[in-house]
N, CA, C and O of each residue as an XYZ file, in Angstrom:
388
protein
N      77.760     99.504    152.754
C      77.242     99.468    151.154
C      77.904     98.390    150.667
O      79.110     98.250    150.869
N      77.239     97.587    150.030
C      77.679     96.190    149.518
C      78.719     96.241    148.387
O      78.491     97.146    147.585
N      79.774     95.515    148.131
C      80.585     95.793    146.947
C      80.044     95.613    145.792
O      79.206     94.711    145.770
N      80.260     96.240    144.680
C      79.762     95.962    143.320
C      80.317     94.766    142.881
O      81.416     94.276    143.143
N      79.322     94.321    142.108
C      79.789     92.920    141.457
C      80.790     93.310    140.248
O      80.732     94.326    139.556
N      81.732     92.239    140.166
C      82.780     92.306    139.218
C      82.197     92.067    137.744
O      81.417     91.123    137.617
N      82.492     92.805    136.675
C      82.102     92.315    135.202
C      82.614     91.014    135.033
O      83.612     90.509    135.547
N      81.671     90.466    134.123
C      81.831     89.226    133.862
C      82.858     88.854    133.004
O      83.193     87.670    132.982
N      83.458     89.729    132.238
C      84.847     89.661    131.494
C      86.077     89.972    132.489
O      87.186     89.629    132.081
N      85.994     90.570    133.719
C      86.990     90.818    134.527
C      87.397     89.571    135.261
O      86.557     89.016    135.970
N      88.605     89.084    135.155
C      89.158     87.913    135.980
C      89.331     88.136    137.389
O      89.920     89.131    137.812
N      88.754     87.088    138.267
C      89.133     87.377    139.582
C      90.496     87.343    140.003
O      91.264     86.679    139.306
N      90.937     87.917    140.986
C      92.211     87.718    141.494
C      92.517     86.392    142.068
O      93.675     85.988    142.181
N      91.259     85.573    142.507
C      91.545     84.394    143.040
C      91.565     83.218    142.063
O      91.493     82.048    142.439
N      91.673     83.618    140.717
C      91.708     82.587    139.880
C      92.802     81.795    139.827
O      93.826     82.476    139.777
N      93.060     80.257    139.815
C      94.352     79.815    139.864
C      94.781     79.726    138.564
O      95.836     80.220    138.167
N      93.823     78.974    137.731
C      94.272     78.624    136.409
C      93.826     79.695    135.441
O      92.658     80.068    135.328
N      94.935     80.194    134.697
C      94.452     81.311    133.484
C      93.525     80.493    132.575
O      93.578     79.284    132.348
N      92.503     81.578    132.014
C      91.904     81.214    130.741
C      92.746     80.742    129.602
O      93.824     81.282    129.352
N      92.294     79.785    128.936
C      92.790     79.536    127.661
C      92.761     80.443    126.666
O      93.694     80.503    125.865
N      91.734     81.230    126.592
C      91.552     82.562    125.663
C      90.818     83.474    126.281
O      89.798     83.216    126.919
N      91.342     84.678    126.107
C      90.390     85.901    126.654
C      89.677     86.880    125.789
O      90.450     87.546    125.100
N      88.550     87.121    125.654
C      87.709     88.283    125.001
C      88.584     89.468    125.144
O      89.385     89.660    126.058
N      88.315     90.318    124.037
C      89.166     91.481    123.834
C      89.112     92.494    125.293
O      90.175     93.018    125.624
N      88.126     92.699    125.969
C      88.152     93.547    127.225
C      89.010     93.090    128.246
O      89.786     93.786    128.900
N      88.780     91.618    128.362
C      89.652     90.896    129.445
C      91.215     91.054    129.055
O      91.966     91.581    129.876
N      91.715     90.600    127.801
C      92.864     90.572    127.379
C      93.419     92.158    127.402
O      94.628     92.379    127.466
N      92.640     93.011    127.356
C      93.178     94.631    127.180
C      93.522     94.952    128.744
O      94.515     95.587    129.097
N      92.359     94.311    129.781
C      92.519     94.667    131.091
C      93.937     93.819    131.549
O      94.794     94.366    132.243
N      94.048     92.603    131.131
C      95.441     91.868    131.570
C      96.440     92.524    131.490
O      97.252     92.565    132.415
N      96.633     93.345    130.076
C      97.765     94.050    129.702
C      97.781     95.328    130.088
O      98.707     96.076    129.777
N      96.647     95.750    130.883
C      96.681     97.185    131.195
C      96.842     98.344    130.238
O      97.481     99.387    130.380
N      96.063     97.885    129.170
C      95.878     99.019    128.116
C      94.597     98.993    127.899
O      93.863     98.194    128.480
N      94.081    100.059    126.844
C      92.647    100.199    126.328
C      92.347     99.277    125.321
O      93.243     98.736    124.674
N      91.249     99.072    125.150
C      90.611     98.191    124.084
C      91.186     98.570    122.686
O      91.646     97.763    121.878
N      91.079    100.109    122.497
C      91.753    100.545    121.043
C      93.061    100.301    121.073
O      93.480     99.775    120.042
N      93.977    100.539    122.043
C      95.481     99.810    122.006
C      95.526     98.538    121.506
O      96.180     98.250    120.503
N      94.695     97.543    122.308
C      94.770     96.341    121.876
C      94.318     95.962    120.538
O      94.757     94.960    119.973
N      93.374     96.808    119.976
C      93.042     96.485    118.685
C      94.008     96.971    117.521
O      93.937     96.523    116.377
N      95.165     98.198    118.045
C      96.079     98.460    117.087
C      97.138     97.318    117.207
O      97.786     96.929    116.236
N      97.275     96.778    118.544
C      98.296     95.740    118.393
C      97.983     94.566    117.685
O      98.940     93.945    117.223
N      96.811     94.112    117.492
C      96.363     93.218    116.779
C      96.107     93.259    115.594
O      95.989     92.203    114.973
N      95.935     94.646    114.885
C      96.046     95.172    113.464
C      97.601     95.111    112.912
O      97.819     94.866    111.726
N      98.663     95.351    113.856
C     100.094     95.208    113.638
C     100.479     93.942    113.755
O     101.680     93.700    113.643
N      99.671     93.016    113.970
C     100.061     91.528    113.838
C     101.193     91.430    115.412
O     101.982     90.490    115.506
N     101.128     92.224    116.229
C     101.869     92.075    117.423
C     101.338     91.001    118.297
O     102.144     90.326    118.936
N     100.090     90.777    118.390
C      99.466     89.779    119.176
C      98.491     89.104    118.340
O      97.696     89.642    117.569
N      98.639     87.848    118.580
C      97.603     86.898    117.631
C      96.204     86.735    118.281
O      96.059     86.785    119.502
N      95.439     86.587    117.633
C      93.788     86.173    117.935
C      93.376     85.142    117.056
O      93.897     84.881    115.971
N      92.457     84.596    117.556
C      91.488     83.541    116.769
C      90.322     83.686    116.899
O      89.988     84.357    117.876
N      89.397     83.225    116.144
C      88.061     83.149    115.993
C      87.289     81.774    116.598
O      87.424     80.637    116.146
N      86.497     82.152    117.666
C      85.687     80.833    118.363
C      84.242     81.217    118.244
O      83.725     82.160    118.844
N      83.673     80.451    117.464
C      82.211     80.567    117.232
C      81.849     81.892    116.899
O      80.771     82.347    117.281
N      82.802     82.688    116.089
C      82.329     83.930    115.416
C      82.982     85.156    116.470
O      83.115     86.317    116.083
N      83.294     84.782    117.607
C      83.903     85.771    118.223
C      85.552     85.827    118.473
O      86.215     84.870    118.873
N      86.010     86.991    118.191
C      87.606     87.264    118.344
C      87.968     87.115    119.896
O      87.429     87.673    120.852
N      88.904     86.314    119.882
C      89.402     85.938    121.400
C      91.011     85.962    121.279
O      91.699     85.762    120.279
N      91.353     86.229    122.428
C      93.344     86.343    122.340
C      93.757     84.980    123.294
O      93.374     84.875    124.459
N      94.429     84.165    122.745
C      95.052     83.048    123.385
C      95.904     83.815    124.621
O      96.585     84.832    124.487
N      95.681     83.045    125.873
C      96.434     83.379    127.075
C      97.993     83.202    126.738
O      98.751     83.947    127.358
N      98.486     82.410    125.937
C      99.857     82.279    125.495
C     100.385     83.408    124.720
O     101.532     83.838    124.845
N      99.358     83.944    123.784
C      99.738     84.859    123.065
C     100.090     86.254    123.855
O     101.004     87.020    123.548
N      99.235     86.404    124.855
C      99.517     87.601    125.977
C     100.945     87.404    126.195
O     101.822     88.146    125.754
N     101.146     86.226    126.991
C     102.382     85.917    127.723
C     103.670     86.217    126.730
O     104.617     86.903    127.117
N     103.609     85.655    125.457
C     104.498     85.954    124.472
C     104.767     87.428    124.147
O     105.919     87.842    124.020
N     103.610     88.273    124.003
C     104.011     89.552    123.810
C     104.516     90.340    124.878
O     105.137     91.386    124.685
N     104.240     89.815    126.126
C     104.838     90.491    127.207
C     106.275     90.263    127.208
O     107.064     91.203    127.301
N     106.717     88.811    127.089
C     107.844     88.287    126.850
C     108.871     89.288    126.084
O     109.853     89.883    126.528
N     108.253     89.267    124.662
C     109.092     89.865    123.437
C     109.162     91.429    124.220
O     110.227     91.966    123.916
N     108.390     92.227    125.065
C     108.642     93.608    125.289
C     109.544     93.363    126.396
O     110.255     94.359    126.525
N     109.801     92.553    127.173
C     110.862     92.337    128.326
C     112.115     92.013    127.423
O     113.077     92.749    127.647
N     112.248     91.298    126.695
C     113.229     91.141    125.880
C     114.111     92.289    125.274
O     115.326     92.404    125.431
N     113.294     93.115    124.558
C     113.325     94.293    123.907
C     113.859     95.392    124.884
O     114.681     96.260    124.590
N     113.283     95.218    126.036
C     113.591     96.362    127.182
C     114.808     95.972    127.629
O     115.568     96.935    127.735
N     115.367     94.763    127.982
C     116.409     94.400    128.389
C     117.865     94.388    127.332
O     119.045     94.422    127.680
N     117.274     94.327    125.931
C     118.342     94.553    125.021
C     118.636     96.046    124.654
O     119.756     96.371    124.260
N     117.768     96.816    124.770
C     117.670     98.185    124.629
C     117.025     98.488    123.155
O     117.142     99.626    122.700
N     116.352     97.484    122.416
C     115.952     97.574    121.136
C     114.567     98.269    120.983
O     114.093     98.624    119.904
N     113.949     98.427    122.261
C     112.790     99.237    122.294
C     112.414    100.381    121.324
O     113.253    101.281    121.298
N     111.447    100.531    120.601
C     111.455    101.809    119.553
C     110.756    103.066    120.336
O     109.701    102.986    120.965
N     111.493    104.153    120.185
C     110.965    105.385    120.796
C     109.888    105.694    120.263
O     109.596    105.329    119.124
N     109.002    106.537    121.130
C     107.588    106.944    120.411
C     107.992    107.895    119.337
O     107.149    107.914    118.439
N     109.045    108.725    119.123
C     109.355    109.479    117.912
C     109.333    108.693    116.867
O     108.592    108.791    115.888
N     110.328    107.736    117.121
C     110.735    106.518    115.829
C     109.299    106.278    115.238
O     109.088    106.431    114.035
N     108.148    105.832    116.274
C     107.125    105.069    115.865
C     106.162    106.002    115.196
O     105.197    105.542    114.586
N     106.399    107.423    115.292
C     105.557    108.469    114.524
C     106.229    108.718    113.201
O     105.634    109.231    112.253
N     107.252    108.410    113.172
C     108.228    108.842    112.069
C     107.903    108.015    111.075
O     107.477    108.381    109.979
N     108.161    106.471    111.547
C     107.669    105.230    110.757
C     106.048    105.374    110.185
O     105.660    104.944    109.099
N     105.375    105.953    111.006
C     103.779    105.836    110.534
C     103.859    107.275    109.454
O     102.836    107.425    108.786
N     104.670    108.042    109.293
C     104.454    109.270    108.750
C     104.073    110.397    109.341
O     103.792    111.384    108.662
N     104.023    110.404    110.448
C     103.557    111.638    111.206
C     104.721    112.413    111.685
O     105.776    111.802    111.859
N     104.665    113.634    111.912
C     105.903    114.232    112.495
C     105.742    114.812    114.037
O     104.680    115.234    114.494
N     106.859    114.758    114.672
C     106.621    115.150    115.771
C     106.380    116.435    116.103
O     106.688    117.257    115.241
N     105.889    116.866    117.169
C     105.199    118.133    117.799
C     106.574    118.757    118.037
O     107.322    118.147    118.801
N     107.014    119.920    117.471
C     108.157    120.665    117.939
C     107.971    121.388    119.183
O     107.044    122.186    119.320
N     108.899    121.117    120.184
C     109.275    121.777    121.414
C     109.485    123.035    121.423
O     110.261    123.521    120.600
N     108.717    123.959    122.525
C     108.929    125.213    122.404
C     109.879    125.593    123.609
O     110.259    126.755    123.754
């Protein structure tokens, strides 16, 4: 059975040069997160985006900067816990039984 063709937004493993900008699905794929999660990060201004010809794209450097910041936070131990994020958002944690 022949292999299924790759989606056009999905980068090839053989790509040597990274794209300058990624469309939303490609950027989410590169980070290993859902599109919805990426939109939340954009809304929270944790990742920069730009408009090119009316289309929202993520500069490659913005993805690299975001991952570097996460690595630095993880190394320093300043990563915010999920419970703290929920409390900041005004939600309450589900009590454990």
